[in-house]
C-alpha positions in Angstrom: -6.8 54.0 -23.4 -6.1 50.2 -23.5 -8.9 47.8 -22.9 -9.0 46.3 -19.4 -7.4 42.8 -19.2 -9.7 40.0 -18.1 -9.4 39.1 -14.5 -6.9 36.4 -13.7 -8.9 33.3 -12.7 -5.9 31.4 -11.6 -4.6 28.1 -12.7 -7.0 25.4 -13.9 -8.1 22.9 -11.2 -6.1 19.8 -10.8 -7.6 16.8 -12.7 -9.2 14.2 -10.5 -8.2 10.5 -10.7 -11.3 9.8 -12.8 -10.3 12.6 -15.1 -6.9 11.2 -15.6 -8.2 7.7 -16.2 -10.7 9.0 -18.7 -8.0 10.9 -20.5 -5.9 7.8 -20.7 -8.7 5.8 -22.2 -9.2 8.7 -24.7 -5.6 8.4 -25.8 -3.7 10.9 -23.6 -0.2 9.3 -23.3 0.7 11.1 -20.1 -2.4 10.7 -18.1 -1.8 7.2 -16.7 1.7 8.1 -15.7 0.4 11.0 -13.7 -2.2 8.8 -12.0 0.5 6.3 -11.1 2.8 9.0 -9.7 0.0 10.2 -7.4 -0.4 6.8 -5.8 2.8 4.9 -6.2 3.9 5.4 -2.6 0.9 3.6 -1.1 0.7 1.0 -3.9 4.4 0.2 -3.2 3.8 0.1 0.6 1.0 -2.4 0.2 3.0 -4.7 -2.1 6.3 -4.6 -0.1 4.6 -5.2 3.2 2.3 -7.9 1.8 5.1 -9.8 0.0 7.9 -8.9 2.4 10.4 -8.7 -0.4 11.2 -5.5 -2.3 12.0 -7.3 -5.6 8.8 -9.3 -5.6 6.9 -6.1 -4.6 8.4 -4.1 -7.5 7.4 -6.9 -9.9 3.9 -7.1 -8.4 3.3 -3.4 -8.8 4.6 -3.4 -12.3 2.3 -6.3 -13.2 -0.6 -4.6 -11.6 0.0 -1.3 -13.4 0.3 -3.0 -16.8 -3.0 -4.7 -16.1 -4.6 -1.4 -15.0 -3.2 0.4 -18.0 -4.7 -2.2 -20.3 -8.0 -2.6 -18.5 -8.7 1.1 -17.9 -11.6 1.0 -20.3 -13.4 -1.5 -18.2 -13.4 0.7 -15.1 -17.1 1.1 -14.2 -16.8 3.9 -11.7 -18.6 2.0 -9.0 -15.6 2.6 -6.6 -12.9 5.2 -6.3 -10.0 4.9 -8.8 -7.7 4.4 -5.9 -9.8 1.5 -4.6 -9.7 0.0 -8.1 -5.9 0.4 -8.3 -5.3 -1.1 -4.9 -7.5 -4.1 -5.7 -5.4 -4.8 -8.7 -2.2 -4.6 -6.7 -3.6 -6.9 -4.0 -4.6 -9.4 -6.6 -1.1 -9.2 -8.2 0.5 -9.9 -4.8 -1.8 -12.9 -4.3 -0.9 -14.2 -7.7 2.8 -14.1 -6.9 2.2 -15.9 -3.6 0.1 -18.6 -5.3 2.7 -19.0 -8.1 5.5 -19.4 -5.5 3.5 -22.0 -3.7 4.7 -20.8 -0.3 4.6 -17.9 2.0 7.2 -15.2 1.2 10.5 -15.0 3.0 11.5 -11.9 4.9 14.9 -10.7 3.9 16.9 -8.4 6.1 16.7 -4.7 5.1 19.8 -2.6 4.7 19.3 -0.8 8.0 18.8 -4.2 9.8 22.2 -5.3 8.4 24.0 -2.4 10.0 26.2 -3.1 13.0 24.6 -2.5 16.4 26.6 0.6 17.1 24.8 2.4 14.3 21.4 2.1 15.9 19.3 0.4 18.6 19.8 -3.4 18.1 16.6 -4.1 20.1 14.6 -1.9 17.8 16.1 -3.6 14.7 15.4 -7.1 16.2 11.8 -6.0 16.9 11.2 -4.9 13.4 12.6 -8.1 12.0 10.5 -10.2 14.3 7.4 -8.3 13.3 8.2 -8.8 9.6 8.7 -12.5 10.0 5.5 -12.9 12.1 3.6 -11.0 9.5 4.9 -13.1 6.7 3.6 -16.2 8.5 0.0 -14.9 8.4 -2.4 -16.2 5.8 -2.7 -13.7 2.9 -6.2 -12.5 3.7 -5.2 -11.7 7.3 -1.9 -10.1 6.3 -3.7 -7.9 3.8 -6.1 -6.3 6.3 -3.3 -5.6 8.8 -1.2 -3.9 6.1 -4.1 -1.6 5.2 -5.5 -1.0 8.7 -2.6 -1.1 11.1 0.2 0.0 8.8 -1.4 2.4 6.4 -4.3 3.6 8.4 -7.1 2.8 6.0 -10.7 2.8 7.4 -12.4 -0.6 7.6 -15.0 0.3 4.9 -12.4 1.2 2.4 -10.4 -2.0 3.0 -13.7 -3.9 2.6 -14.2 -2.2 -0.8 -10.6 -3.0 -1.9 -10.8 -6.6 -0.9 -14.4 -7.1 -2.0 -15.6 -8.4 1.4 -18.0 -7.2 4.1 -16.7 -4.8 6.7 -17.4 -7.4 9.4 -15.2 -9.8 7.5 -12.4 -7.2 7.6 -12.8 -6.8 11.3 -12.8 -10.5 12.0 -9.7 -11.1 9.9 -7.9 -8.2 11.6 -8.8 -9.6 15.0 -7.6 -13.1 14.1 -4.4 -11.7 12.6 -3.6 -9.5 15.7 -4.2 -12.6 18.0 -1.7 -14.6 15.9 0.8 -11.8 15.9 0.5 -11.5 19.7 1.1 -15.2 20.1 4.1 -15.0 17.8 5.5 -11.9 19.6 4.9 -12.5 23.3 7.7 -10.1 24.3 6.1 -7.2 22.5 5.3 -4.3 24.9 1.6 -4.6 25.8 1.4 -0.9 26.4 1.6 -0.4 22.6 -2.0 -1.6 22.4 -1.3 -4.5 20.2 0.1 -2.3 17.4 3.9 -2.9 16.8 6.0 0.0 15.6 5.3 -0.7 11.9 7.9 1.1 9.8 8.6 1.1 6.1 11.8 -0.5 4.8 12.6 1.2 1.5 9.6 2.9 0.1 9.3 5.6 -2.6 7.0 8.2 -1.3 7.9 7.6 2.3 8.2 10.7 4.5 11.4 11.1 6.6 9.6 10.1 9.8 8.8 6.7 8.4 5.1 7.4 7.6 3.8 7.1 4.0 3.2 10.3 2.3 -0.2 10.7 0.9 0.0 11.1 -2.9 -3.2 12.4 -4.5 -5.5 11.4 -1.8 -8.5 9.0 -2.2 -10.6 10.1 -5.1 
């Protein structure tokens, strides 16, 4: 009679973000790529909305990931790995804005270039107006709106990413919303001050325009 087989304990648990970062530091060549794939959708969303230019956003994310790849050994574990990654992306965006010496332009997206018969022209005009108004905000105000109103991050997490107090995040968001309201007087007030933020061209975006969560906050 053959010996009983050991019970199937299932597949091993998925490594956490910290596990992947530690494996990368230890020399695992695939770990950092897996970490980036988990979070690239949201990292891209932050960059493209902050810089309002897909090419600049792609370069900022690339610069940020090179820096994160090289600096992984300095990660202290005082914050979540996602917070650390987002902070590096935000800093990379700010570096590009400083280097350009101006606020970014807001190019038309492909769907906004389509003729009016292919969609609602009023909706396309609204999106373009919001993009332009957002690009005119100071970087610190724009960043909090991107995280809170566009991506739905809680205030405490935004404060950790930007290294400021939660009260500072709230005051920046309040000032930014007032400036947007002044710049967009025709916006429907029944939307509660939140325009219909929608992504342009974002890897990781779900079909309904929301950003797919990749790996969660760990």
